[in-house]
N, C-alpha and C positions, 0 to 999 in steps of 0.2 A: 504494500500500500504506500502511496506517495505521501509526502508531508502534507499536501493539500487535502488528500482524502482523510487522513487521520484528523487533521484540524477540523474538517467539516463534520466528521462524526462526533466530535466533542463539543464544537461550538454551539450546536443546537440544544444542548442540555441546559436547563435552567440553573442547575447547580454550578456549572462552569461559568455561566454568565455572571451569577451572583458573586462567585469567588474572584473573578477578574475585576469586578467593580469594587469589591471590598478590600482587595489586597494589592491594589496597583502599586508597583515599585518594590514589592516585597519578594524575597527569594522563596519560591515555592514551585513544586513540580506536581503535575497530575500523574498519578502512578496507578498500578494495580488493575482492579477490575474494570474501571472506566476506560482505560486505554485498551485493555484486552477486548472489551465489548466493541469499541469503535473499530479495532483492527479486524474483528470477526463479523462486522456488519450488523451487530446487535444494537438495540436502543440503549442509550446511556441515560441513566436517571440519577443515581447516587455516585459520588466521587470519593477517591482517596487522595489526600495531599501529603507529600513529604515536605517538611520544613526544617529550618535550622533548630538544633536542640535548644530547649528552653523557651521556644516561642509558640509551642503547640496550643497552650491555653489561650493566649492572646489572639492567635489566628482563629481558633474555634469560636471565640466570643464575637469577633468581628464578623464572621460568617453568619452566626446566629442573628446578629443585629440586621444584617443584610436581608436575611430571610424572615425577619419578624418572628423568630423562633427562640430556641434556647440551646444551651451548650452544657455538657457535663463530661467528667472524666470517664473514659471507657476502659482504660487499663493503665494503672500506675506502673506496672512492670514494663510495659512496652511504650510508655510515654505517649499515650494516645487519648485524644479528646474527640467527642462527636458533637457536631452542630446539626440541629434538626430545624428545618424550615417550618413555618406555620402550616398547620394542617398536615404535617408530615409529607409535604409535597416532594421533598428530597432530603437527604442527609449527606454530610461530608465528614469522613473520618480523617483527622489530622494527626500525623505521627512524626515524631522527630527522626531525622536521619540516623541510621544505625552505623554509619561509617563517616569518615571525614568529608567525603564528597558523594554526590548522587550516584556516580557510577559504581562506587563500592557498595552503596546501599542496594542497588539493583542486583549485584552479584550475590547478595545474601538471600534473595527471594527464592520461591519454590520452583516455579516453572518459567521457561523463557517467555511465554506469552504474557506472563504477569510481571515481567522484568523490563518493561519498556516505560520510559518517562517522557513527558512533554513539558517544557517550561510553561508555567501558568500563563505567562504573557505571550506565549507563542514562540515559534522557532523550530529548529530541527529536533526531531525526536532523538533521545538517547537510548541506544540499543546495544549494550556491550555483550549480550549473550545470543544475539540472533533471533530474538523473539518475533520480529516483523516477518522474517522469512518463514519461521515456523507457523505463524498465523496464516500466512498465505498458503502454506502446504497443509494447513489444518492438522498440525502435528503437536502433540503434547510431550515436551521434553524437559527433564529436570535441568536446573541451572548448573548444578554441580553434583558430583558423586556423593557429597555429604548432605544433600538436601533432606533425605528421609531420616538420617541420623540426627540432624539438627532439630527436626520437628516431625516425629512419627505420625502426627495427624495427617501429614501430607500423603501418606499411603492411602488414606480414604479419600482425600481431596482429589487424587488422580482419577479414580473411576467416576467421581461425582462430576468433575469438570469435563472429562471426556464424553460422558453420556449427555451432559447438559448442552454442550456446544458441538457435538458431532465431531470430536477430534479423535485422531488415531494415536494410541500410545506408541511413542518411539521405542524401537526394539531394546535399546540399552536401558531406557527408563523402566520398561516392563521387567527386564531381567533384574535390575537393581531392586525394584519393588518386591519381586518374588524372594530375593535373597534376604530381605529384611522384614518380611511379612509379619513375623511374630511380634514385632515392635508396635504393630497397630493397636494392640491392647493397652499400651502404655498411657495414652492420654486419658484424662478423666472421662467417666462414662457419659456425662452430658455433652462433651465435645464429640465423642464418637457418635452419639445419637444425632447431633445436629447435622453431621455429614450423611448419616444413613437416612435421616428424614429428607434431606434435600435430594437424595437419590430416588427414594421411593415416591416422593411427591413430585419429582421432576418430569420432564417430557419423555424420558426413555428409561423407566425403571427396569425393564427387562435387560436392556443393554448394560445398565449399571450393575445389576446382579451378575450378569455374565462376566463382567470385568472383575468383580470381587472374586468369583470362582477362578478366573484365569490367573489372578495374581496371588492366589492362596490366602485371601483375606477372609473369606466366609468362615472358615474353621476358627479363625482367631477372634473375630468380633461377633459372629453369630453362630456359635457352635451348635445351638439347638437346630438351626436350619441345616448345617452341614451333616448332622447325625441322620437326617432323613435320606441321604444319598445312598442309592443302591438297595434300599429296603423294599422288597417285593410286597405286592398287595394282593387283594382278593381278585377273583375273576372279573369283577365289575370294572377293574382298572387295567388300562393298557400300559401304564407307566409306573415306575417306582415312586415312592412317596415324595422324594425331592423333585423329580421331574413333574409329577402331578401338581405339586405346590406351585411351581413356575407356570404350569398350564392354567391353574386356577387364577393366578394373578393376570395372566394374559387374557383370560375370559372376562375377568372383572374390568379390565381396561376396555374391552370390546363393549361391555354393557354400559360403561360410562359414556361411550361415544354414541350409543343408540338406545337411549332409555325408552323411547316409545315402543320399540320392538319387544322389550322385556317387561315393561311396566304397564303397557296399555294406557288407559285413560288416566292412570295415576302418575304418568311420567312428569308432568309439570310440578306436581307437589313433591315428587321424589327428587327432582332436580333442585328444588328450593331447599329441601332438607339437606341434601348432600353438600350444598354450597355453604352451609352454616359452619362457622368456626367451632371446633370442638375443644381442642387443648393443644398446648405445645406447638402453636403456630400451624396446626393441621386442621383442615376442614374435615367434615365427616366423610367425604369422598376419599380424601387422602388417607384418613385413618382406616377406611375400609380396605385400601390397598395393603396396609400393614396387616389387617385382619386376614386377608387372603394368604399373605406370606407365612403367617404364624398359626393358622387354624389347626394344622395337623401336627404341630411339634410334639404332641404327646404320643404319637404312634410308635416311635422307636422304643419307648419305655414300656409299652403295653402290648407289643406284638406277641402273639401266641399262635399255636396250631392245635386245633381241636378236631379230631377225626379227619385229619388231612386237610382241614380248611383253615386258612390264615384268618386270625382275628385281631382286633385292636380294641378289646373291651375296656371301656373307661378312658379312652384316649381323649375324650372331650374334657373330662375333669382333670386328668393329668396335664393336658395342654394348658388349661387355665392356670394351674399352679405354676407351670414352667414360665408362662408369660409374665406372671407376677414377679417371679425371680429375675427374669430378663430385664423387666422394666426397672426393677430396683438397681440392677447393675448399671443400666444406662441412664439412671437418674431422671426418668421421665416423671411427669406429674402423676399423681394418684388417679386423676380423672381419666387420663389416657389409658393407664394400666387397667382400670376397672372396665373400661369400654372394650379393650382388646380381649380381656379375660372373658367378658360376656359373649363376644363373637365366637370364641373357641368353645366355650361351654355349651352354647345353644345351637351350633351349626348342624346338628343331626336331626333336630326335632321335626322340621317340616318334611324331610324325606320319609320319616316313618308315617306321616299323615297321608301320603299319596294314596295308600290302599283304602283309606276311609272316605274318599270322595263319594258324593258331595258332603262337605263338612257341615255339621250342625253349627248353629250360632254359638252354642256352649263350647264346642270343640275349638272354635276360633278364639273364644274368650280365654280358654285355658292356655292356648298357645301364646297369646299376647301377654297374658299375666306372667307366664313363665319366662318369656324372653325380654320383658321390660327391664331396662329402657332401650334395648338395642333391637327391638322388634323389626322395624323397617330395614335396618342395616343388615341384620343377619338373614332376613328373608331374601334380600338381594344376593347376599353372599352364597346362599344355597344354590342359586341358579348357576353361578360361576362354577361352583363345586361339582354340580351334576354335569354340566357341559364338558368339564375336563376329565370325566370318567367315561372312557369309550372302550371298555373291555368287552368280553363275551358273556358276562354274567347277566342275570335277568334285569337288574336295575339299570343296566347300560343300554337296554334296547331302545329303539327309536320311540316306541310307544310310551315307555316309562319316562324317558327324558321329556317328551312332549307333555305328558301328564304333569310332571313336576313343574315345568315352566308355566303351564296353565294355572297350577295351584299358586305359584308365586304371584301371577297377575290377579288372581282372585283374592289373595290374602292382603296384598299391599294396601288397598284402600282402607281397610279396617286398621291395619298397623299404623298408617299415617294419621288416621283420625285419632287413634289412641294416643299417639305421640303428642299430637296437638292439644288434646283435651282428654286425659285419662278418665274412664268412667268412675263415678262416685256412688256410694250407697245412697238411696233416696231418703234414708232416715239416719239421724245421728245416734250415737250411743246414748246420749241423754234422753232422746225421744223414745228409744227402745225401753229404757229403764222406766220412764214415766208411763208410757201408754201400753206397753206390753208386759211390764213387770219382769223384765229380764235383768238379772243382776250383772254388773260389770265383771268381766273375767274372760277366760278362754272361749267359753261358749258364745258370749256376746260377739267376740271377734269373728268366730266362725259364721255366725248369722249375718253380721255385717258384710262379710265376704260373699255370702250367698245372695244377699240383696244387691250387692254391686254387680254380680253376674246376672241376676234377674233383670236389672236395669239395662244391661248391655244386650241381653237376648230378647228383650221385650216382654218377658213374663211378668214383670211388675212395672208397668209403664207409668204409674202414678203413685202418690203417697198412700192412698187407701189400700191399693192392691199390695204394696210393699208391706204395710202394717199387717195385713191379713196373712201374708206369707211368713212374716216374722213370728207371728203368734203360732202358726202351724208348726214351724220349725222348733219353736221353744217347747211345745207340748209333745213333740214327736219323740 
């Protein structure tokens, strides 16, 4: 890319214009992701600036004023401040040079495409490691042989960047990563998770996972996933557990792209739900991708053979427990952990119900009560799970797959309605005590649950019928 092309890619960014206005005459360089994105033809929104040591706070506060926003220290260890514009329109990370000159700072960075700088006021780009040529070739290459040793998190950053930007790992970089793969577990769990999150939620999660495998990183950071490799399954499956898991994620991505096909009339409401923020900077849709990746992690621990038939009895419960442990290791939020645990714990229920069609309203109620609060999410996950099982067993027949997908479409409207407004008992405990003479205690709780179910099924559509039902239950 020419100097003019790089300048054009950066000049259109509001953050760059604000920085040039606020920092005129000051020594500063645009570095890192902003320059990389411009080189790769990506939109530039946020920027990184390298400045003279000791000036990072002053620069960040000047940027914050220019953007009518605020500034705060991001890392005392790395002398980094962040300026955030009003409305979070953009942010700028301001870091002190880590070497006496900008060229030395660039040589300390991770990959060559991230080691190009442009003087803030314009001019020729500084490219001591050949990053511009690598960007043109769409190649991801480490700046030095010590890059991974200096910061092992870069081992996970490599597949993340390669999959995000469609880059090819340079052969020497891939070899170096494989030789140091065990170090990927060294960074703190939350830093590992941040990279994994960006991979799974990114534009090519399948490519990212393939690179993790290629570099020997899956076994290091996701041993629960690695353990599924080569584990044969029942006749309903044509793939081992690991390959099936990847296929489930592939199907989940296909469902994301074509919700009307799999959700029918519920597609708009499902799309709205999946777009909701859930936890840890993930939407429900992105969390569902993690659910697809982890839903069968309990299989290796529960595999058995009964009368020559492979079984995985209890893998749903074992998987939920393993996910809880994995999330503790990766320092995720409790909310995300519970959500992913629920997806694993409940991913089998709907499949068992296919034989009971047409479902009674009470059967639907029991399913949604059991799977709350992940009912819509896990219902959609079962579609991906069933589509990824194409063996010779009876559950993999075209008729059974079609029946399961139809059941998904039938169940989703009720699941979405439940999520939006869960059913409530038409009478309170106090009303039961006063008007039906039911004493507080376990039996009252059971009756309230029956009233809740009756309201859902239409058996007790109003207060009087609910009271009559309660009296009958109490005397029965």
